[in-house]
C-alpha positions in Angstrom: 0.0 0.0 0.0 2.9 2.3 0.7 4.1 2.0 -2.9 0.6 2.9 -4.1 0.5 6.0 -2.0 4.0 7.0 -3.1 2.9 6.6 -6.8 -0.2 8.6 -6.2 1.8 11.4 -4.6 4.3 11.5 -7.4 1.6 11.6 -10.1 -0.4 14.3 -8.3 2.7 16.4 -7.8 3.2 16.7 -11.6 -0.3 18.3 -11.8 0.4 20.6 -8.8 3.8 21.5 -10.1 2.1 22.9 -13.2 -0.6 24.5 -11.2 1.9 26.2 -8.8 4.1 27.4 -11.7 1.2 29.5 -13.1 -0.8 30.0 -9.9 -0.8 33.8 -10.2 -2.3 33.7 -13.7 -4.7 30.9 -12.9 -6.4 33.1 -10.3 -6.9 35.8 -13.0 -8.3 33.1 -15.4 -11.0 32.3 -12.8 -11.8 36.0 -12.4 -12.0 36.4 -16.2 -14.4 33.5 -16.5 -16.6 34.8 -13.8 -16.7 38.3 -15.3 -17.3 37.0 -18.8 -20.3 34.9 -17.7 -22.1 37.8 -16.1 -25.6 38.1 -17.4 -28.6 40.3 -16.7 -30.8 37.3 -17.3 -31.3 35.7 -13.9 -31.6 32.1 -15.1 -28.5 32.4 -17.2 -26.6 33.8 -14.3 -27.8 31.1 -11.9 -26.8 28.2 -14.3 -23.5 29.8 -15.1 -22.6 30.4 -11.5 -23.6 26.9 -10.6 -21.6 25.4 -13.4 -18.4 27.4 -12.6 -18.7 26.4 -8.9 -18.6 22.7 -9.8 -15.0 23.4 -10.6 -12.8 20.8 -12.3 -9.1 20.6 -12.7 -8.8 23.5 -15.1 -6.3 21.3 -16.9 -6.9 22.8 -20.3 -6.4 26.3 -18.9 -3.2 25.1 -17.2 -1.9 23.7 -20.4 -2.5 27.0 -22.2 -0.7 28.9 -19.4 2.1 26.2 -19.1 2.8 26.0 -22.8 2.8 29.8 -23.1 5.4 30.0 -20.3 7.5 27.2 -22.0 7.5 29.3 -25.2 8.6 32.5 -23.5 5.3 34.4 -23.2 5.8 36.0 -19.8 4.3 39.5 -20.0 0.8 40.6 -20.9 -2.6 39.0 -20.4 -3.3 37.2 -23.6 -2.5 33.8 -22.2 -5.0 34.5 -19.3 -7.7 35.6 -21.8 -7.2 32.5 -24.0 -6.9 30.1 -21.1 -10.3 31.3 -20.0 -11.6 31.0 -23.5 -10.5 27.4 -23.7 -12.2 26.7 -20.4 -15.5 28.2 -21.6 -15.4 26.0 -24.7 -14.9 23.0 -22.4 -17.7 24.2 -20.1 -20.1 24.5 -23.0 -19.3 20.9 -24.2 -20.0 19.6 -20.6 -23.4 21.3 -20.5 -24.3 19.8 -23.9 -22.8 16.4 -23.0 -24.9 16.0 -19.9 -28.1 16.7 -21.9 -27.1 14.2 -24.7 -26.1 11.5 -22.1 -29.1 12.3 -19.9 -26.7 12.6 -16.9 -27.9 13.5 -13.5 -24.5 13.8 -11.8 -21.1 15.3 -12.6 -18.2 15.4 -10.2 -20.7 14.1 -7.5 -23.1 17.1 -7.9 -26.4 17.4 -9.7 -26.1 18.5 -13.3 -27.6 21.8 -14.5 -29.9 19.9 -16.9 -31.2 17.8 -13.9 -32.0 21.0 -11.9 -33.1 23.4 -14.6 -34.0 21.1 -17.5 -32.5 20.3 -20.9 -33.6 23.4 -22.8 -32.0 25.9 -20.3 -28.9 23.8 -20.0 -28.4 23.7 -23.8 -29.0 27.4 -24.2 -26.6 28.2 -21.4 -24.0 26.0 -23.2 -24.6 28.1 -26.3 -24.1 31.2 -24.2 -20.7 30.0 -22.9 -19.7 29.1 -26.5 -20.7 32.6 -27.7 -18.7 34.3 -24.9 -15.7 32.2 -25.9 -15.9 33.5 -29.5 -16.1 37.0 -28.2 -12.8 36.4 -26.4 -11.2 35.0 -29.5 -12.1 38.1 -31.4 -10.9 40.3 -28.6 -7.5 38.7 -28.8 -7.3 39.7 -32.4 -5.0 37.0 -33.7 -6.4 35.4 -36.8 -4.3 32.2 -36.4 -5.8 31.7 -32.9 -9.3 32.6 -34.1 -9.0 30.0 -36.8 -7.5 27.4 -34.5 -10.2 27.7 -31.8 -13.2 28.1 -34.1 -12.0 24.9 -36.0 -11.6 23.2 -32.6 -15.2 24.0 -31.7 -16.3 22.6 -35.1 -14.4 19.3 -34.5 -15.9 18.9 -31.0 -19.4 19.2 -32.4 -18.6 16.7 -35.1 -17.2 14.3 -32.5 -20.4 14.5 -30.5 -22.4 13.7 -33.6 -20.1 10.8 -34.5 -20.5 9.4 -31.0 -24.3 9.7 -31.3 -24.2 8.0 -34.7 -22.5 5.0 -33.1 -24.4 5.0 -29.8 -24.9 1.5 -28.3 -22.9 0.0 -31.2 -21.1 -2.6 -29.1 -19.1 -3.9 -32.1 -17.7 -0.4 -32.7 -14.3 -0.4 -34.3 -11.4 0.8 -32.1 -10.5 3.2 -34.9 -14.0 4.8 -34.7 -13.6 5.1 -30.9 -10.3 6.9 -31.4 -11.8 9.3 -34.0 -14.6 10.1 -31.5 -12.3 10.9 -28.6 -9.8 12.7 -30.8 -12.5 15.1 -31.9 -14.4 15.3 -28.6 -11.5 15.5 -26.1 -8.0 15.6 -27.7 -8.7 18.4 -30.1 -9.2 21.0 -27.3 -6.1 19.8 -25.5 -4.0 20.2 -28.7 -5.5 23.7 -29.3 -4.7 24.7 -25.7 -1.0 23.8 -26.0 -0.6 25.2 -29.5 -2.0 28.5 -28.4 1.0 28.8 -26.1 3.4 28.4 -29.1 1.5 31.0 -31.1 1.6 33.5 -28.2 5.3 32.8 -27.9 5.7 33.5 -31.6 7.5 30.2 -32.1 8.2 28.6 -35.5 5.9 26.0 -37.1 8.0 23.1 -35.8 7.4 24.2 -32.2 3.8 24.9 -32.8 3.3 21.4 -34.3 5.3 19.8 -31.5 3.0 21.3 -28.8 -0.1 20.6 -30.8 1.0 16.9 -31.1 1.8 16.9 -27.4 -1.6 18.2 -26.4 -3.4 15.8 -28.8 -1.7 12.8 -27.2 -2.2 14.0 -23.7 -5.9 14.4 -24.6 -6.1 10.8 -26.0 -4.4 9.5 -22.9 -6.6 11.4 -20.6 -9.8 10.1 -22.2 -8.7 6.5 -22.5 -7.7 6.6 -18.8 -11.0 8.2 -17.8 -12.9 5.5 -19.7 -10.8 2.8 -18.2 -11.2 4.0 -14.7 -14.9 3.4 -15.0 -14.2 -0.4 -15.1 -11.3 -0.6 -12.7 -12.4 -2.6 -9.7 -9.3 -1.3 -7.8 -10.2 2.3 -8.5 -11.1 3.0 -4.8 -7.4 3.8 -4.3 -7.8 6.6 -6.8 -11.0 7.9 -5.4 -13.4 7.7 -8.3 -16.7 5.9 -8.5 -17.0 3.1 -11.1 -19.8 2.1 -13.4 -21.2 5.4 -14.6 -20.4 4.8 -18.3 -21.8 1.3 -18.1 -25.1 2.4 -16.5 -25.4 5.2 -19.1 -24.8 2.6 -21.9 -21.7 4.3 -23.3 -19.5 2.2 -25.6 -15.9 3.0 -24.6 -12.5 1.3 -25.2 -12.8 -1.3 -22.3 -16.2 -2.5 -23.7 -14.9 -2.5 -27.3 -11.9 -4.6 -26.4 -14.0 -6.9 -24.2 -16.5 -7.6 -27.0 -13.7 -8.3 -29.5 -12.2 -11.0 -27.2 -15.3 -12.5 -25.7 -16.7 -15.9 -26.8 -20.0 -16.1 -28.5 -22.2 -16.6 -25.4 -20.4 -13.7 -23.7 -20.9 -11.5 -26.8 -24.7 -12.3 -26.7 -24.8 -11.4 -23.0 -23.0 -8.1 -23.6 -25.3 -7.3 -26.5 -28.3 -7.9 -24.2 -26.9 -5.6 -21.5 -26.4 -2.7 -23.9 -29.7 -3.2 -25.7 -31.6 -2.5 -22.5 -32.7 0.9 -21.3 -31.5 0.2 -17.7 -28.5 -1.8 -16.6 -28.2 -3.3 -13.1 -25.4 -3.7 -10.5 -25.5 -7.4 -11.0 -24.9 -7.0 -14.7 -22.0 -4.5 -14.0 -20.4 -7.2 -11.7 -20.6 -9.7 -14.6 -18.9 -7.3 -16.9 -16.2 -6.6 -14.3 -15.5 -10.4 -14.0 -15.2 -10.6 -17.8 -12.8 -7.6 -17.8 -10.7 -9.4 -15.3 -10.8 -12.7 -17.2 -9.5 -11.1 -20.4 -7.2 -8.6 -18.6 -8.9 -5.7 -20.4 -7.8 -3.0 -17.9 -4.1 -3.6 -18.5 -4.7 -3.7 -22.3 -6.3 -0.3 -22.1 -3.5 1.2 -20.0 -0.9 -0.3 -22.5 -2.7 1.5 -25.3 -2.8 4.8 -23.3 1.0 4.4 -22.5 1.6 4.5 -26.3 0.1 8.0 -26.5 2.1 9.0 -23.4 5.3 8.0 -25.1 4.3 10.0 -28.2 3.5 13.1 -26.0 6.8 13.0 -24.2 8.8 12.5 -27.4 7.2 15.5 -29.0 8.8 17.9 -26.4 12.4 16.9 -27.6 12.5 20.0 -29.8 12.4 22.3 -26.7 15.5 23.1 -24.6 15.8 21.7 -21.1 13.9 23.9 -18.7 11.7 23.6 -15.6 8.6 24.3 -17.8 9.6 21.4 -20.1 10.1 19.0 -17.2 6.7 19.9 -15.8 4.9 19.1 -19.1 6.9 15.9 -19.5 5.9 14.7 -16.0 2.3 15.7 -16.6 1.9 12.8 -19.1 1.8 10.4 -16.1 -0.9 12.4 -14.4 -3.1 12.1 -17.5 -2.9 8.3 -17.2 -2.9 7.6 -13.5 -4.4 10.6 -11.7 -6.2 10.2 -8.4 -8.8 12.9 -8.9 
């Protein structure tokens, strides 16, 4: 157990090292988000305030600030503005996601759509997205405007692709990767590339950070999907089973279905064809996961993207900022919160 705690502390430190390195600017990002979401419409204000208070790791904002610092952007507030912009895009997608998935809880709290209804939640998501576009325009850089607007387009396409393959238990792994690349990784890659643009770096550096962010995002999502089926996850503090109960087809289920025998395949098809799945059925799936060692297979695939992320930073000179971003790759795979 001591080794596990040691590992947890080391992994968490990589996140807090990044957070501490840009702490002064992260405070201003929070203020910027709060100010930008002010509305004279009472319901919009209530939902926005509630959504902001639910928090989150602000990882995308941290990546924007960290990559900006790596690339030498130290003075001025453009990184603060764009980190807030990236977080608003992320916030909008969460509001929309919860409606699409019919989710009642996120981060242990009731979702806005559960409290105020789907229509209000969707429109507030649109409001966040509109505010983010205002901030892109305020920045005035056409390259950044093009990058972040294209990112928003890709996220929407990823949502539609996921909807198109909903409950498709024989989904190809390639399709899954396309979905998470669009839905999750594209915003990570935009966040890190913004830093290189602000630092006025060459195309090689921009592409390196974009590649880094993309692979961090893929790792992050694969890890998140895998945690949902990890029976040992109590040591990392996250509840399991949410994706299963919502009927989401993610990498663990895709790999399990591919490797199961015919009777097990029929059982899995039956589970995911139902409107409601039970704890007993989840326990059966966990046993099958253990039988075929699915969790370790998922982590092995995620490790591949970690290696790609780390290798992409080789173009940058040795520095504290580079070391922090290198270490962060482990957090994306094995975080405890």
